[in-house]
N, C-alpha and C positions, 0 to 999 in steps of 0.2 A: 374818783370818789362819787358816790351817789348821795342822795338826800338823807337816807336812813343812816349811813355811816357818819355823815356830817353831824346829824342830830345826836348821835351817841357820844360824840366827843365832848369833853369838858368845855364850858363856855369860853374860857381863855384861849383854848386851842381853836375853837370855832372862829374867834376874831382873828387870830393869827393866820389861819388858813384862808379866811376871807380876804384879808389885805394882801396876802401873797399870791392869790390866784383869781382875783376878780376882774371883771370888765364892767365899767359903769355903763348903764343903758339909759337911765332917765332920772330926773329929779323933779319933784313937785312938792307943793305944800303951801300952807298959809304962812302968815308972818311970824306967828309964835313958835313954829317948828317946821321942819321940812322932812321929806322922805326921799331917799335915794335908792334906786333899784340897781342891783348888781347881778350879773350873770356869773355863776361859779359852777364849773363842770357841767352837769346836766340838770341844774336847778337854779333857783333865784333866791336872793336875799334882799329884803327890804330893810333899810337901816333908818331909824328915826334920828334926826340930827337937831341939836339945839343951835339955833342960828346965831345966838349971841357969842358963842364960843366955839362953834363947829365941832363940839364933842358928841360922839354917838351916845344916844340914850337907851337904845335897845335895838334888837333885830328880830326879824321874822323870816325864817327860811321856808320855802315852799316849792312845789313843782309847777302845777298849773291850777287853774280854777279862779275863784273870785278875787283872790289876792292879785293875780296877774291881769285880770280884766281891766282894772282901772288904768293900766299903763298901755293897753293895746293900741289905742288911737295914736299916741305919741310914738310907740315903737314901729307902727306901720309906716309913719312918715319918715322914719329913719331909713327904711329900706328903699324909698323912692329916689 
């Protein structure tokens, strides 16, 4: 599945596909919320998590670009 196909799915199906097919790559964030980066097929999904209950608040799916740049330092250290 590619990013365009993923984004065309209804949101409920996106969540289901994410949980069934993801690999966690990184987590970061301040105290009031955190963000978790997942790899899914040929794209990435950033999920905002409420730390008090670990429930997802929202997601942002993307390929490359500014959204991924904030994770590159940590991802580079994973390859070493």
